[in-house]
C-alpha positions in Angstrom: -67.5 33.5 52.2 -69.5 30.7 50.5 -67.9 27.4 49.7 -65.5 27.5 46.7 -64.4 24.7 44.3 -61.1 24.3 42.6 -61.3 22.8 39.1 -59.9 23.0 35.5 -61.5 25.5 33.2 -64.2 23.8 31.1 -64.8 26.1 28.0 -63.7 29.2 26.2 -66.0 31.5 28.1 -64.5 30.4 31.4 -61.1 30.9 29.9 -62.0 34.5 29.0 -63.4 35.1 32.4 -60.3 33.7 34.0 -58.1 36.0 31.9 -60.1 39.0 33.1 -59.8 37.9 36.7 -56.1 37.4 36.2 -55.8 40.9 34.7 -57.8 42.5 37.6 -55.4 41.0 40.2 -52.0 41.0 38.5 -51.9 43.6 35.8 -54.5 46.4 36.5 -52.9 47.4 39.8 -49.6 48.1 37.9 -51.4 50.0 35.1 -51.0 47.4 32.4 -53.4 46.9 29.6 -55.8 44.1 29.1 -54.0 41.5 27.1 -50.9 41.6 29.2 -52.3 38.9 31.4 -51.7 36.3 28.7 -48.6 34.9 27.1 -47.7 32.5 24.2 -47.7 29.5 26.6 -51.4 29.7 27.7 -52.4 27.2 25.1 -49.2 25.2 24.9 -48.9 22.3 27.5 -50.8 24.5 30.0 -53.6 23.6 32.4 -55.7 26.4 33.9 -57.2 26.0 37.3 -59.9 28.2 38.7 -61.4 28.7 42.1 -65.2 29.3 41.8 -67.5 30.7 44.4 -71.2 31.3 43.6 -70.5 30.9 39.9 -67.7 33.6 40.0 -64.1 33.0 39.3 -62.3 34.2 42.4 -58.9 32.7 41.8 -56.8 31.1 39.1 -53.4 29.5 38.5 -51.6 27.9 35.5 -49.5 24.8 35.4 -47.3 24.3 32.4 -45.2 21.1 31.9 -41.7 22.2 30.9 -40.3 18.7 30.6 -41.0 15.1 31.8 -39.7 16.2 35.2 -40.4 19.9 35.7 -43.5 22.0 35.9 -44.0 25.7 36.1 -46.7 27.5 38.1 -47.6 31.0 37.0 -50.4 33.6 37.0 -51.5 32.7 40.5 -54.2 35.3 41.3 -56.9 35.6 43.9 -59.4 38.5 44.0 -58.4 40.8 46.9 -61.7 40.2 48.9 -61.0 36.5 48.8 -57.3 36.6 49.8 -56.1 35.1 53.1 -59.1 32.6 53.1 -57.4 29.5 51.8 -58.2 30.0 48.1 -54.5 30.4 47.0 -53.4 27.5 49.1 -56.2 25.3 47.6 -55.2 26.3 44.1 -51.5 25.4 44.7 -52.4 22.1 46.4 -54.5 21.1 43.4 -51.5 22.1 41.1 -49.3 19.8 43.2 -51.8 17.0 43.0 -51.9 17.3 39.2 -48.1 17.5 39.0 -47.9 14.2 41.0 -50.4 12.5 38.6 -48.1 13.6 35.7 -45.1 12.2 37.6 -43.3 15.4 37.7 -40.3 15.7 40.1 -40.4 19.4 40.8 -42.3 22.6 40.3 -41.0 26.1 40.0 -42.6 29.5 40.4 -41.4 33.0 39.9 -43.0 34.5 43.0 -43.5 38.2 43.7 -41.3 38.8 46.7 -44.4 39.9 48.6 -45.9 36.4 48.1 -42.7 34.4 48.8 -43.8 33.6 52.5 -47.1 32.1 51.1 -45.1 29.7 48.9 -42.7 28.9 51.8 -45.6 27.8 54.0 -46.6 25.3 51.3 -43.0 23.9 51.1 -41.4 25.9 48.3 -37.8 27.1 48.8 -36.1 30.1 47.4 -33.3 29.7 44.9 -30.9 32.2 43.4 -31.1 36.0 43.8 -34.3 38.1 43.6 -34.9 39.7 40.2 -37.1 42.4 38.7 -40.0 41.5 36.5 -42.5 44.2 35.4 -41.0 46.6 37.9 -41.8 44.2 40.8 -39.2 42.2 42.8 -39.5 38.4 42.2 -37.9 35.3 43.6 -37.5 31.9 41.9 -38.8 29.2 44.1 -38.8 25.4 43.8 -40.9 22.6 45.2 -39.6 19.0 45.0 -42.4 16.4 44.8 -41.8 13.4 47.0 -39.9 10.6 45.3 -42.1 7.9 46.7 -45.3 9.4 45.3 -45.3 7.1 42.2 -44.3 3.7 43.8 
């Protein structure tokens, strides 16, 4: 694989390409229509990060600030042929870096159960019982940002 870069989306065209990439990874495999990869929060206090390789969006993630202390990670998606190559980890590390800049104290993610080990390796911990979303088992996971980060 060529080098990839993690950055914020820069324009509406990239946003549309990100939505398509998100749909391909998260919704098409479960037979959901285009449009289901978006929600009402995509433009409201949300930052969209993308992983770009050879001018193609190969991964994406969203960070939404829920309060002055809590952020939510969602729609983490990496194209199958780029999975297990560090793209997802780099996306989440960039989200954590931005969360620290915003002085958030913790992040949460509703992880598909199949991805929970990925988040555990980064430092997230499971909380509560697994639950069903879109017919897929999920687990709420939390990541506490170090207190000393802002001193």
